[in-house]
All heavy atoms as TSV, in Angstrom:
chain	resi	resn	atom	element	x	y	z
A	1	MET	N	N	135.819	102.788	123.252
A	1	MET	CA	C	134.448	102.723	122.795
A	1	MET	C	C	133.761	104.039	123.046
A	1	MET	O	O	133.852	104.555	124.053
A	1	MET	CB	C	133.699	101.614	123.553
A	1	MET	CG	C	132.375	101.372	123.026
A	1	MET	SD	S	131.648	99.866	123.732
A	1	MET	CE	C	130.458	100.593	124.754
A	2	THR	N	N	133.112	104.542	121.967
A	2	THR	CA	C	132.407	105.782	122.103
A	2	THR	C	C	130.889	105.545	121.967
A	2	THR	O	O	130.433	104.628	121.221
A	2	THR	CB	C	132.852	106.793	121.100
A	2	THR	OG1	O	132.585	106.262	119.834
A	2	THR	CG2	C	134.333	107.150	121.224
A	3	THR	N	N	130.159	106.381	122.601
A	3	THR	CA	C	128.691	106.312	122.543
A	3	THR	C	C	128.210	107.598	121.918
A	3	THR	O	O	128.636	108.674	122.318
A	3	THR	CB	C	128.041	106.104	123.892
A	3	THR	OG1	O	128.592	104.925	124.475
A	3	THR	CG2	C	126.522	106.031	123.801
A	4	SER	N	N	127.328	107.490	120.917
A	4	SER	CA	C	126.811	108.701	120.324
A	4	SER	C	C	125.366	108.751	120.611
A	4	SER	O	O	124.695	107.772	120.781
A	4	SER	CB	C	127.058	108.698	118.819
A	4	SER	OG	O	126.326	107.660	118.245
A	5	ILE	N	N	124.915	110.026	120.775
A	5	ILE	CA	C	123.491	110.287	121.022
A	5	ILE	C	C	122.819	110.873	119.822
A	5	ILE	O	O	123.434	111.781	119.247
A	5	ILE	CB	C	123.318	111.235	122.273
A	5	ILE	CG1	C	123.903	110.572	123.516
A	5	ILE	CG2	C	121.915	111.585	122.526
A	5	ILE	CD1	C	123.988	111.476	124.675
A	6	ASP	N	N	121.736	110.284	119.378
A	6	ASP	CA	C	121.075	110.813	118.253
A	6	ASP	C	C	120.219	111.987	118.658
A	6	ASP	O	O	119.227	111.918	119.387
A	6	ASP	CB	C	120.205	109.747	117.646
A	6	ASP	CG	C	119.615	110.149	116.314
A	6	ASP	OD1	O	119.829	111.313	115.824
A	6	ASP	OD2	O	118.925	109.312	115.742
A	7	ALA	N	N	120.595	113.195	118.254
A	7	ALA	CA	C	119.890	114.446	118.586
A	7	ALA	C	C	118.554	114.530	117.980
A	7	ALA	O	O	117.717	115.243	118.472
A	7	ALA	CB	C	120.754	115.650	118.166
A	8	ASN	N	N	118.258	113.747	116.915
A	8	ASN	CA	C	116.965	113.794	116.297
A	8	ASN	C	C	115.947	112.813	116.844
A	8	ASN	O	O	114.864	112.730	116.381
A	8	ASN	CB	C	117.158	113.626	114.740
A	8	ASN	CG	C	117.797	114.721	114.145
A	8	ASN	OD1	O	117.663	115.871	114.552
A	8	ASN	ND2	N	118.533	114.476	113.076
A	9	ALA	N	N	116.348	112.065	117.859
A	9	ALA	CA	C	115.433	110.994	118.419
A	9	ALA	C	C	114.079	111.533	118.865
A	9	ALA	O	O	113.037	110.976	118.533
A	9	ALA	CB	C	116.113	110.221	119.474
A	10	PRO	N	N	114.018	112.697	119.625
A	10	PRO	CA	C	112.723	113.159	120.022
A	10	PRO	C	C	111.870	113.594	118.896
A	10	PRO	O	O	110.696	113.379	118.934
A	10	PRO	CB	C	113.121	114.390	120.968
A	10	PRO	CG	C	114.436	114.142	121.432
A	10	PRO	CD	C	115.159	113.392	120.279
A	11	GLU	N	N	112.511	114.107	117.857
A	11	GLU	CA	C	111.676	114.545	116.699
A	11	GLU	C	C	111.153	113.322	115.907
A	11	GLU	O	O	110.038	113.313	115.423
A	11	GLU	CB	C	112.526	115.392	115.780
A	11	GLU	CG	C	112.780	116.776	116.413
A	11	GLU	CD	C	113.605	117.634	115.451
A	11	GLU	OE1	O	113.818	117.353	114.311
A	11	GLU	OE2	O	114.084	118.703	115.983
A	12	ARG	N	N	111.943	112.266	115.939
A	12	ARG	CA	C	111.428	111.024	115.167
A	12	ARG	C	C	110.355	110.376	116.058
A	12	ARG	O	O	109.388	109.824	115.503
A	12	ARG	CB	C	112.584	110.050	115.110
A	12	ARG	CG	C	113.523	110.444	113.957
A	12	ARG	CD	C	114.364	109.214	113.599
A	12	ARG	NE	N	115.595	109.737	112.969
A	12	ARG	CZ	C	116.822	109.580	113.460
A	12	ARG	NH1	N	117.036	108.871	114.503
A	12	ARG	NH2	N	117.797	110.045	112.773
A	13	ASP	N	N	110.466	110.485	117.378
A	13	ASP	CA	C	109.342	109.887	118.278
A	13	ASP	C	C	108.059	110.691	117.963
A	13	ASP	O	O	107.044	110.090	117.865
A	13	ASP	CB	C	109.714	110.022	119.701
A	13	ASP	CG	C	110.818	109.038	120.085
A	13	ASP	OD1	O	111.034	108.071	119.337
A	13	ASP	OD2	O	111.489	109.235	121.116
A	14	TRP	N	N	108.170	111.967	117.822
A	14	TRP	CA	C	106.954	112.793	117.523
A	14	TRP	C	C	106.365	112.427	116.169
A	14	TRP	O	O	105.144	112.222	116.051
A	14	TRP	CB	C	107.330	114.247	117.476
A	14	TRP	CG	C	106.209	115.078	116.982
A	14	TRP	CD1	C	105.156	115.573	117.764
A	14	TRP	CD2	C	105.955	115.537	115.666
A	14	TRP	NE1	N	104.317	116.302	116.946
A	14	TRP	CE2	C	104.783	116.342	115.646
A	14	TRP	CE3	C	106.626	115.345	114.420
A	14	TRP	CZ2	C	104.251	116.893	114.482
A	14	TRP	CZ3	C	106.124	115.895	113.280
A	14	TRP	CH2	C	104.915	116.698	113.320
A	15	LEU	N	N	107.222	112.161	115.195
A	15	LEU	CA	C	106.763	111.828	113.888
A	15	LEU	C	C	106.143	110.387	113.851
A	15	LEU	O	O	105.103	110.182	113.238
A	15	LEU	CB	C	107.860	111.853	112.899
A	15	LEU	CG	C	107.533	111.821	111.394
A	15	LEU	CD1	C	106.573	112.967	111.064
A	15	LEU	CD2	C	108.807	111.921	110.532
A	16	LYS	N	N	106.672	109.532	114.594
A	16	LYS	CA	C	106.154	108.183	114.735
A	16	LYS	C	C	104.793	108.195	115.330
A	16	LYS	O	O	103.847	107.564	114.874
A	16	LYS	CB	C	107.092	107.311	115.547
A	16	LYS	CG	C	106.820	105.813	115.641
A	16	LYS	CD	C	107.856	105.215	116.511
A	16	LYS	CE	C	107.967	103.770	116.332
A	16	LYS	NZ	N	108.953	103.185	117.201
A	17	THR	N	N	104.590	108.920	116.436
A	17	THR	CA	C	103.304	109.133	117.062
A	17	THR	C	C	102.339	109.739	116.087
A	17	THR	O	O	101.147	109.341	116.026
A	17	THR	CB	C	103.474	109.977	118.364
A	17	THR	OG1	O	104.396	109.336	119.232
A	17	THR	CG2	C	102.110	110.126	119.042
A	18	TYR	N	N	102.768	110.750	115.315
A	18	TYR	CA	C	101.908	111.401	114.410
A	18	TYR	C	C	101.395	110.450	113.368
A	18	TYR	O	O	100.185	110.406	113.038
A	18	TYR	CB	C	102.697	112.541	113.759
A	18	TYR	CG	C	102.033	113.198	112.583
A	18	TYR	CD1	C	101.001	114.041	112.807
A	18	TYR	CD2	C	102.486	113.000	111.276
A	18	TYR	CE1	C	100.319	114.715	111.690
A	18	TYR	CE2	C	101.878	113.688	110.172
A	18	TYR	CZ	C	100.829	114.443	110.406
A	18	TYR	OH	O	100.229	115.053	109.369
A	19	TYR	N	N	102.235	109.581	112.833
A	19	TYR	CA	C	101.824	108.628	111.825
A	19	TYR	C	C	100.889	107.528	112.400
A	19	TYR	O	O	99.917	107.142	111.732
A	19	TYR	CB	C	102.968	107.955	111.069
A	19	TYR	CG	C	103.587	108.935	110.063
A	19	TYR	CD1	C	104.893	109.388	110.151
A	19	TYR	CD2	C	102.792	109.498	109.039
A	19	TYR	CE1	C	105.413	110.268	109.264
A	19	TYR	CE2	C	103.306	110.358	108.129
A	19	TYR	CZ	C	104.572	110.736	108.173
A	19	TYR	OH	O	105.131	111.601	107.273
A	20	TYR	N	N	101.110	107.169	113.625
A	20	TYR	CA	C	100.152	106.213	114.268
A	20	TYR	C	C	98.788	106.824	114.461
A	20	TYR	O	O	97.796	106.228	114.286
A	20	TYR	CB	C	100.725	105.719	115.598
A	20	TYR	CG	C	101.788	104.631	115.492
A	20	TYR	CD1	C	102.934	104.723	116.235
A	20	TYR	CD2	C	101.585	103.541	114.669
A	20	TYR	CE1	C	103.936	103.770	116.126
A	20	TYR	CE2	C	102.624	102.527	114.570
A	20	TYR	CZ	C	103.770	102.650	115.283
A	20	TYR	OH	O	104.728	101.677	115.181
A	21	LEU	N	N	98.802	108.087	114.847
A	21	LEU	CA	C	97.551	108.833	114.970
A	21	LEU	C	C	96.845	108.955	113.660
A	21	LEU	O	O	95.614	108.706	113.615
A	21	LEU	CB	C	97.816	110.201	115.615
A	21	LEU	CG	C	96.548	111.086	115.816
A	21	LEU	CD1	C	95.607	110.455	116.816
A	21	LEU	CD2	C	96.999	112.462	116.277
A	22	ARG	N	N	97.542	109.246	112.614
A	22	ARG	CA	C	96.898	109.363	111.271
A	22	ARG	C	C	96.341	108.055	110.881
A	22	ARG	O	O	95.263	107.965	110.313
A	22	ARG	CB	C	97.932	109.814	110.255
A	22	ARG	CG	C	98.154	111.309	110.304
A	22	ARG	CD	C	99.119	111.769	109.299
A	22	ARG	NE	N	98.712	111.391	107.916
A	22	ARG	CZ	C	99.485	111.502	106.924
A	22	ARG	NH1	N	100.763	111.959	107.027
A	22	ARG	NH2	N	99.084	111.177	105.746
A	23	PHE	N	N	97.034	106.881	111.161
A	23	PHE	CA	C	96.489	105.626	110.876
A	23	PHE	C	C	95.212	105.320	111.589
A	23	PHE	O	O	94.235	104.877	111.082
A	23	PHE	CB	C	97.520	104.477	111.119
A	23	PHE	CG	C	96.890	103.133	110.990
A	23	PHE	CD1	C	96.661	102.568	109.706
A	23	PHE	CD2	C	96.530	102.417	112.103
A	23	PHE	CE1	C	96.030	101.309	109.591
A	23	PHE	CE2	C	95.995	101.165	112.014
A	23	PHE	CZ	C	95.740	100.612	110.764
A	24	ALA	N	N	95.199	105.642	112.913
A	24	ALA	CA	C	93.973	105.348	113.724
A	24	ALA	C	C	92.859	106.264	113.263
A	24	ALA	O	O	91.657	105.741	113.182
A	24	ALA	CB	C	94.300	105.707	115.190
A	25	VAL	N	N	93.044	107.479	112.957
A	25	VAL	CA	C	92.006	108.351	112.436
A	25	VAL	C	C	91.422	107.800	111.098
A	25	VAL	O	O	90.273	107.762	110.909
A	25	VAL	CB	C	92.447	109.794	112.348
A	25	VAL	CG1	C	91.472	110.697	111.594
A	25	VAL	CG2	C	92.714	110.357	113.678
A	26	SER	N	N	92.325	107.345	110.216
A	26	SER	CA	C	91.867	106.844	108.938
A	26	SER	C	C	91.078	105.592	109.069
A	26	SER	O	O	90.032	105.414	108.449
A	26	SER	CB	C	93.056	106.675	107.964
A	26	SER	OG	O	93.868	105.610	108.433
A	27	ALA	N	N	91.508	104.714	109.949
A	27	ALA	CA	C	90.735	103.427	110.143
A	27	ALA	C	C	89.360	103.740	110.779
A	27	ALA	O	O	88.377	103.175	110.318
A	27	ALA	CB	C	91.514	102.519	111.135
A	28	LEU	N	N	89.288	104.688	111.708
A	28	LEU	CA	C	88.037	105.070	112.288
A	28	LEU	C	C	87.153	105.743	111.252
A	28	LEU	O	O	85.940	105.437	111.213
A	28	LEU	CB	C	88.261	105.958	113.483
A	28	LEU	CG	C	87.065	106.544	114.238
A	28	LEU	CD1	C	86.320	105.333	114.881
A	28	LEU	CD2	C	87.405	107.504	115.247
A	29	TRP	N	N	87.718	106.588	110.434
A	29	TRP	CA	C	86.994	107.308	109.421
A	29	TRP	C	C	86.353	106.275	108.388
A	29	TRP	O	O	85.162	106.385	108.043
A	29	TRP	CB	C	87.929	108.236	108.708
A	29	TRP	CG	C	87.257	109.158	107.684
A	29	TRP	CD1	C	86.897	108.866	106.423
A	29	TRP	CD2	C	86.852	110.509	107.917
A	29	TRP	NE1	N	86.327	109.979	105.839
A	29	TRP	CE2	C	86.240	111.002	106.703
A	29	TRP	CE3	C	86.919	111.349	109.008
A	29	TRP	CZ2	C	85.816	112.321	106.598
A	29	TRP	CZ3	C	86.458	112.652	108.938
A	29	TRP	CH2	C	85.858	113.092	107.739
A	30	VAL	N	N	87.091	105.305	107.982
A	30	VAL	CA	C	86.600	104.336	106.999
A	30	VAL	C	C	85.497	103.527	107.671
A	30	VAL	O	O	84.437	103.244	107.067
A	30	VAL	CB	C	87.680	103.472	106.431
A	30	VAL	CG1	C	87.117	102.287	105.702
A	30	VAL	CG2	C	88.623	104.334	105.575
A	31	ALA	N	N	85.726	103.082	108.921
A	31	ALA	CA	C	84.677	102.266	109.601
A	31	ALA	C	C	83.357	103.131	109.720
A	31	ALA	O	O	82.260	102.552	109.575
A	31	ALA	CB	C	85.173	101.853	110.979
A	32	LEU	N	N	83.518	104.338	110.104
A	32	LEU	CA	C	82.387	105.214	110.237
A	32	LEU	C	C	81.669	105.423	108.887
A	32	LEU	O	O	80.403	105.330	108.794
A	32	LEU	CB	C	82.772	106.545	110.808
A	32	LEU	CG	C	81.639	107.587	111.094
A	32	LEU	CD1	C	80.691	107.058	112.129
A	32	LEU	CD2	C	82.205	108.862	111.535
A	33	ALA	N	N	82.404	105.622	107.868
A	33	ALA	CA	C	81.840	105.805	106.525
A	33	ALA	C	C	81.052	104.569	106.044
A	33	ALA	O	O	80.000	104.628	105.468
A	33	ALA	CB	C	82.880	106.190	105.500
A	34	LEU	N	N	81.677	103.395	106.307
A	34	LEU	CA	C	81.033	102.186	105.900
A	34	LEU	C	C	79.736	101.896	106.697
A	34	LEU	O	O	78.755	101.329	106.241
A	34	LEU	CB	C	82.014	101.027	106.002
A	34	LEU	CG	C	83.161	101.012	105.011
A	34	LEU	CD1	C	84.114	99.854	105.234
A	34	LEU	CD2	C	82.649	101.055	103.565
A	35	THR	N	N	79.783	102.315	107.995
A	35	THR	CA	C	78.553	102.164	108.817
A	35	THR	C	C	77.489	103.162	108.361
A	35	THR	O	O	76.270	102.730	108.296
A	35	THR	CB	C	78.928	102.497	110.308
A	35	THR	OG1	O	79.930	101.654	110.691
A	35	THR	CG2	C	77.757	102.311	111.194
A	36	ILE	N	N	77.807	104.350	108.063
A	36	ILE	CA	C	76.879	105.349	107.551
A	36	ILE	C	C	76.304	104.958	106.171
A	36	ILE	O	O	75.226	105.307	105.832
A	36	ILE	CB	C	77.472	106.747	107.555
A	36	ILE	CG1	C	77.684	107.169	109.019
A	36	ILE	CG2	C	76.639	107.760	106.816
A	36	ILE	CD1	C	78.476	108.474	109.121
A	37	ALA	N	N	77.114	104.264	105.411
A	37	ALA	CA	C	76.720	103.885	104.061
A	37	ALA	C	C	75.420	103.170	103.946
A	37	ALA	O	O	74.644	103.290	103.002
A	37	ALA	CB	C	77.760	103.050	103.362
A	38	ARG	N	N	75.076	102.459	105.016
A	38	ARG	CA	C	73.787	101.708	105.001
A	38	ARG	C	C	72.576	102.651	105.054
A	38	ARG	O	O	71.565	102.348	104.502
A	38	ARG	CB	C	73.770	100.765	106.211
A	38	ARG	CG	C	74.769	99.704	106.050
A	38	ARG	CD	C	74.771	98.829	107.251
A	38	ARG	NE	N	75.913	97.912	107.206
A	38	ARG	CZ	C	76.203	97.016	108.040
A	38	ARG	NH1	N	75.425	96.841	109.088
A	38	ARG	NH2	N	77.291	96.252	107.938
A	39	THR	N	N	72.744	103.786	105.789
A	39	THR	CA	C	71.579	104.654	105.928
A	39	THR	C	C	71.676	105.936	105.098
A	39	THR	O	O	70.630	106.357	104.544
A	39	THR	CB	C	71.474	105.081	107.360
A	39	THR	OG1	O	72.694	105.672	107.850
A	39	THR	CG2	C	71.174	103.919	108.321
A	40	ILE	N	N	72.880	106.499	104.920
A	40	ILE	CA	C	73.023	107.665	104.085
A	40	ILE	C	C	74.229	107.459	103.153
A	40	ILE	O	O	75.348	107.949	103.401
A	40	ILE	CB	C	73.264	108.882	105.017
A	40	ILE	CG1	C	72.277	108.988	106.064
A	40	ILE	CG2	C	73.250	110.155	104.150
A	40	ILE	CD1	C	72.634	110.031	107.126
A	41	PRO	N	N	74.001	106.802	102.005
A	41	PRO	CA	C	75.127	106.481	101.047
A	41	PRO	C	C	75.803	107.740	100.475
A	41	PRO	O	O	77.045	107.708	100.286
A	41	PRO	CB	C	74.466	105.622	99.988
A	41	PRO	CG	C	73.038	105.721	100.211
A	41	PRO	CD	C	72.777	106.233	101.557
A	42	GLN	N	N	75.034	108.781	100.309
A	42	GLN	CA	C	75.642	109.994	99.767
A	42	GLN	C	C	76.696	110.594	100.712
A	42	GLN	O	O	77.817	111.025	100.329
A	42	GLN	CB	C	74.551	111.098	99.419
A	42	GLN	CG	C	73.604	110.708	98.439
A	42	GLN	CD	C	72.408	109.864	98.938
A	42	GLN	OE1	O	72.341	109.533	100.136
A	42	GLN	NE2	N	71.466	109.449	98.053
A	43	LEU	N	N	76.364	110.676	102.020
A	43	LEU	CA	C	77.324	111.152	103.022
A	43	LEU	C	C	78.491	110.236	103.092
A	43	LEU	O	O	79.672	110.714	103.201
A	43	LEU	CB	C	76.640	111.227	104.369
A	43	LEU	CG	C	77.542	111.710	105.504
A	43	LEU	CD1	C	78.114	113.101	105.175
A	43	LEU	CD2	C	76.763	111.733	106.797
A	44	ALA	N	N	78.323	108.940	103.000
A	44	ALA	CA	C	79.432	108.037	102.996
A	44	ALA	C	C	80.392	108.255	101.785
A	44	ALA	O	O	81.631	108.197	101.914
A	44	ALA	CB	C	78.935	106.563	103.038
A	45	ALA	N	N	79.843	108.503	100.712
A	45	ALA	CA	C	80.591	108.763	99.475
A	45	ALA	C	C	81.413	110.014	99.619
A	45	ALA	O	O	82.593	110.041	99.286
A	45	ALA	CB	C	79.682	108.909	98.294
A	46	VAL	N	N	80.799	111.065	100.166
A	46	VAL	CA	C	81.491	112.287	100.398
A	46	VAL	C	C	82.702	112.077	101.475
A	46	VAL	O	O	83.800	112.561	101.256
A	46	VAL	CB	C	80.588	113.390	100.925
A	46	VAL	CG1	C	81.311	114.579	101.459
A	46	VAL	CG2	C	79.634	113.795	99.835
A	47	MET	N	N	82.393	111.259	102.498
A	47	MET	CA	C	83.420	111.002	103.473
A	47	MET	C	C	84.609	110.243	102.876
A	47	MET	O	O	85.754	110.506	103.207
A	47	MET	CB	C	82.817	110.190	104.630
A	47	MET	CG	C	81.912	111.004	105.520
A	47	MET	SD	S	81.192	109.984	106.882
A	47	MET	CE	C	82.603	109.681	107.887
A	48	LEU	N	N	84.321	109.230	102.032
A	48	LEU	CA	C	85.332	108.476	101.410
A	48	LEU	C	C	86.202	109.256	100.413
A	48	LEU	O	O	87.319	108.879	100.106
A	48	LEU	CB	C	84.807	107.215	100.737
A	48	LEU	CG	C	84.253	106.147	101.764
A	48	LEU	CD1	C	83.563	105.054	101.036
A	48	LEU	CD2	C	85.357	105.625	102.613
A	49	ILE	N	N	85.569	110.331	99.901
A	49	ILE	CA	C	86.386	111.241	98.959
A	49	ILE	C	C	87.152	112.260	99.747
A	49	ILE	O	O	88.295	112.649	99.457
A	49	ILE	CB	C	85.444	111.833	97.894
A	49	ILE	CG1	C	84.927	110.700	97.021
A	49	ILE	CG2	C	86.173	112.953	97.153
A	49	ILE	CD1	C	83.870	111.096	96.071
A	50	ALA	N	N	86.468	112.808	100.782
A	50	ALA	CA	C	87.076	113.917	101.563
A	50	ALA	C	C	88.256	113.473	102.420
A	50	ALA	O	O	89.240	114.188	102.534
A	50	ALA	CB	C	86.033	114.513	102.528
A	51	TYR	N	N	88.321	112.206	102.871
A	51	TYR	CA	C	89.420	111.845	103.762
A	51	TYR	C	C	90.734	111.801	102.968
A	51	TYR	O	O	91.747	112.347	103.503
A	51	TYR	CB	C	89.185	110.514	104.428
A	51	TYR	CG	C	90.298	110.165	105.320
A	51	TYR	CD1	C	90.491	110.820	106.543
A	51	TYR	CD2	C	91.431	109.401	104.906
A	51	TYR	CE1	C	91.488	110.575	107.336
A	51	TYR	CE2	C	92.489	109.214	105.721
A	51	TYR	CZ	C	92.563	109.771	106.935
A	51	TYR	OH	O	93.600	109.585	107.759
A	52	PRO	N	N	90.852	111.200	101.804
A	52	PRO	CA	C	92.150	111.277	101.137
A	52	PRO	C	C	92.583	112.663	100.781
A	52	PRO	O	O	93.803	112.922	100.786
A	52	PRO	CB	C	91.870	110.428	99.814
A	52	PRO	CG	C	90.736	109.520	100.160
A	52	PRO	CD	C	89.889	110.357	101.129
A	53	ALA	N	N	91.679	113.523	100.575
A	53	ALA	CA	C	92.117	114.917	100.280
A	53	ALA	C	C	92.669	115.495	101.616
A	53	ALA	O	O	93.786	116.178	101.531
A	53	ALA	CB	C	90.891	115.754	99.864
A	54	TRP	N	N	92.073	115.269	102.706
A	54	TRP	CA	C	92.596	115.793	103.966
A	54	TRP	C	C	93.920	115.137	104.322
A	54	TRP	O	O	94.882	115.808	104.729
A	54	TRP	CB	C	91.657	115.517	105.114
A	54	TRP	CG	C	92.168	115.863	106.453
A	54	TRP	CD1	C	92.110	117.111	107.010
A	54	TRP	CD2	C	92.892	115.049	107.337
A	54	TRP	NE1	N	92.809	117.122	108.248
A	54	TRP	CE2	C	93.250	115.824	108.471
A	54	TRP	CE3	C	93.211	113.685	107.328
A	54	TRP	CZ2	C	93.970	115.286	109.497
A	54	TRP	CZ3	C	93.960	113.217	108.372
A	54	TRP	CH2	C	94.321	113.938	109.476
A	55	ASP	N	N	94.069	113.857	104.005
A	55	ASP	CA	C	95.281	113.153	104.345
A	55	ASP	C	C	96.454	113.702	103.487
A	55	ASP	O	O	97.588	113.799	103.909
A	55	ASP	CB	C	95.115	111.655	104.075
A	55	ASP	CG	C	96.252	110.829	104.679
A	55	ASP	OD1	O	96.644	111.060	105.817
A	55	ASP	OD2	O	96.762	109.966	103.951
A	56	ALA	N	N	96.138	113.997	102.191
A	56	ALA	CA	C	97.224	114.537	101.306
A	56	ALA	C	C	97.618	115.902	101.852
A	56	ALA	O	O	98.850	116.207	101.869
A	56	ALA	CB	C	96.637	114.659	99.894
A	57	LEU	N	N	96.705	116.719	102.295
A	57	LEU	CA	C	97.098	118.064	102.817
A	57	LEU	C	C	97.944	117.845	104.117
A	57	LEU	O	O	98.878	118.585	104.398
A	57	LEU	CB	C	95.879	118.861	103.150
A	57	LEU	CG	C	95.136	119.421	101.949
A	57	LEU	CD1	C	93.855	120.133	102.346
A	57	LEU	CD2	C	96.064	120.387	101.168
A	58	ALA	N	N	97.556	116.880	104.948
A	58	ALA	CA	C	98.305	116.627	106.183
A	58	ALA	C	C	99.736	116.198	105.867
A	58	ALA	O	O	100.657	116.557	106.541
A	58	ALA	CB	C	97.634	115.545	107.049
A	59	THR	N	N	99.877	115.395	104.817
A	59	THR	CA	C	101.221	114.988	104.400
A	59	THR	C	C	102.086	116.124	103.948
A	59	THR	O	O	103.211	116.299	104.274
A	59	THR	CB	C	101.103	113.936	103.304
A	59	THR	OG1	O	100.346	112.810	103.781
A	59	THR	CG2	C	102.449	113.486	102.821
A	60	ILE	N	N	101.496	117.044	103.166
A	60	ILE	CA	C	102.206	118.224	102.754
A	60	ILE	C	C	102.533	119.184	103.835
A	60	ILE	O	O	103.625	119.746	103.828
A	60	ILE	CB	C	101.347	118.945	101.632
A	60	ILE	CG1	C	101.273	118.095	100.380
A	60	ILE	CG2	C	101.995	120.315	101.321
A	60	ILE	CD1	C	100.257	118.659	99.340
A	61	TRP	N	N	101.707	119.194	104.895
A	61	TRP	CA	C	101.956	120.116	106.001
A	61	TRP	C	C	103.044	119.646	106.975
A	61	TRP	O	O	103.502	120.392	107.814
A	61	TRP	CB	C	100.692	120.490	106.734
A	61	TRP	CG	C	99.788	121.398	105.956
A	61	TRP	CD1	C	100.194	122.195	104.909
A	61	TRP	CD2	C	98.430	121.648	106.170
A	61	TRP	NE1	N	99.098	122.925	104.473
A	61	TRP	CE2	C	98.029	122.574	105.190
A	61	TRP	CE3	C	97.499	121.155	107.044
A	61	TRP	CZ2	C	96.778	123.067	105.135
A	61	TRP	CZ3	C	96.227	121.577	107.003
A	61	TRP	CH2	C	95.824	122.589	106.003
A	62	THR	N	N	103.357	118.368	106.984
A	62	THR	CA	C	104.385	117.917	107.834
A	62	THR	C	C	105.707	118.480	107.337
A	62	THR	O	O	105.906	118.803	106.149
A	62	THR	CB	C	104.561	116.345	107.898
A	62	THR	OG1	O	104.910	115.911	106.570
A	62	THR	CG2	C	103.302	115.730	108.452
A	63	PRO	N	N	106.689	118.701	108.193
A	63	PRO	CA	C	108.009	119.315	107.710
A	63	PRO	C	C	108.651	118.561	106.561
A	63	PRO	O	O	109.084	119.084	105.575
A	63	PRO	CB	C	108.887	119.256	108.950
A	63	PRO	CG	C	107.940	119.281	110.097
A	63	PRO	CD	C	106.719	118.532	109.623
A	64	ALA	N	N	108.737	117.203	106.663
A	64	ALA	CA	C	109.283	116.368	105.626
A	64	ALA	C	C	108.496	116.486	104.366
A	64	ALA	O	O	109.018	116.585	103.249
A	64	ALA	CB	C	109.420	114.963	106.072
A	65	GLY	N	N	107.158	116.418	104.444
A	65	GLY	CA	C	106.353	116.488	103.285
A	65	GLY	C	C	106.418	117.834	102.635
A	65	GLY	O	O	106.486	117.938	101.322
A	66	ALA	N	N	106.431	118.841	103.392
A	66	ALA	CA	C	106.602	120.255	102.805
A	66	ALA	C	C	107.905	120.386	102.151
A	66	ALA	O	O	107.986	121.016	101.068
A	66	ALA	CB	C	106.344	121.292	103.890
A	67	ALA	N	N	108.963	119.905	102.764
A	67	ALA	CA	C	110.339	119.963	102.205
A	67	ALA	C	C	110.352	119.249	100.818
A	67	ALA	O	O	110.933	119.709	99.845
A	67	ALA	CB	C	111.336	119.371	103.141
A	68	ALA	N	N	109.760	118.057	100.784
A	68	ALA	CA	C	109.738	117.275	99.550
A	68	ALA	C	C	108.934	117.998	98.520
A	68	ALA	O	O	109.318	118.062	97.332
A	68	ALA	CB	C	109.196	115.894	99.803
A	69	TRP	N	N	107.799	118.583	98.926
A	69	TRP	CA	C	106.965	119.293	97.967
A	69	TRP	C	C	107.695	120.524	97.390
A	69	TRP	O	O	107.555	120.812	96.225
A	69	TRP	CB	C	105.667	119.693	98.670
A	69	TRP	CG	C	104.619	120.314	97.810
A	69	TRP	CD1	C	104.387	121.609	97.700
A	69	TRP	CD2	C	103.769	119.658	96.934
A	69	TRP	NE1	N	103.358	121.866	96.760
A	69	TRP	CE2	C	102.939	120.657	96.385
A	69	TRP	CE3	C	103.476	118.321	96.633
A	69	TRP	CZ2	C	101.920	120.360	95.420
A	69	TRP	CZ3	C	102.451	118.042	95.726
A	69	TRP	CH2	C	101.723	118.997	95.108
A	70	LEU	N	N	108.432	121.202	98.266
A	70	LEU	CA	C	109.060	122.456	97.828
A	70	LEU	C	C	110.490	122.186	97.303
A	70	LEU	O	O	111.111	123.129	96.832
A	70	LEU	CB	C	109.200	123.394	99.025
A	70	LEU	CG	C	107.835	123.883	99.618
A	70	LEU	CD1	C	108.097	124.707	100.884
A	70	LEU	CD2	C	107.075	124.730	98.609
A	71	GLY	N	N	110.985	120.953	97.384
A	71	GLY	CA	C	112.321	120.671	96.871
A	71	GLY	C	C	113.404	121.177	97.798
A	71	GLY	O	O	114.516	121.420	97.344
A	72	THR	N	N	113.163	121.252	99.110
A	72	THR	CA	C	114.177	121.644	100.004
A	72	THR	C	C	114.392	120.559	101.050
A	72	THR	O	O	113.778	119.560	101.012
A	72	THR	CB	C	113.749	122.972	100.804
A	72	THR	OG1	O	112.528	122.703	101.522
A	72	THR	CG2	C	113.519	124.107	99.826
A	73	ARG	N	N	115.330	120.817	101.992
A	73	ARG	CA	C	115.615	119.840	102.986
A	73	ARG	C	C	114.773	120.033	104.258
A	73	ARG	O	O	114.479	121.211	104.667
A	73	ARG	CB	C	117.075	119.897	103.503
A	73	ARG	CG	C	118.031	119.463	102.329
A	73	ARG	CD	C	119.401	119.470	102.842
A	73	ARG	NE	N	119.477	118.514	103.989
A	73	ARG	CZ	C	120.559	118.308	104.647
A	73	ARG	NH1	N	121.672	118.908	104.351
A	73	ARG	NH2	N	120.574	117.450	105.643
A	74	ALA	N	N	114.259	119.007	104.871
A	74	ALA	CA	C	113.450	119.087	106.130
A	74	ALA	C	C	114.391	119.371	107.319
A	74	ALA	O	O	115.524	118.939	107.302
A	74	ALA	CB	C	112.716	117.786	106.354
A	75	ARG	N	N	113.819	120.049	108.289
A	75	ARG	CA	C	114.583	120.388	109.455
A	75	ARG	C	C	114.193	119.477	110.656
A	75	ARG	O	O	114.221	119.865	111.795
A	75	ARG	CB	C	114.430	121.787	109.821
A	75	ARG	CG	C	114.886	122.753	108.754
A	75	ARG	CD	C	114.804	124.161	109.234
A	75	ARG	NE	N	116.169	124.637	109.255
A	75	ARG	CZ	C	116.472	125.784	109.825
A	75	ARG	NH1	N	115.572	126.490	110.417
A	75	ARG	NH2	N	117.710	126.164	109.878
A	76	CYS	N	N	113.717	118.296	110.304
A	76	CYS	CA	C	113.317	117.356	111.474
A	76	CYS	C	C	114.192	116.167	111.458
A	76	CYS	O	O	114.948	115.883	110.691
A	76	CYS	CB	C	111.867	116.991	111.377
A	76	CYS	SG	S	111.365	116.066	109.911
């Protein structure tokens, strides 16, 4: 019986943490935007438009996202 060690496990752990963090930030962002919408609807509208733009840029900046965008292989 042989045991293999996955050399990419630490990098996957980092990526998993990264995506959980992105989810938490997005949930907080939407809650904040909906709370602000009652008093300053224009700011809430800007927040609800700005977040997806930031999220798209964050996706492109990850190694896997950048590799997919550029048509190359990721090194993670």
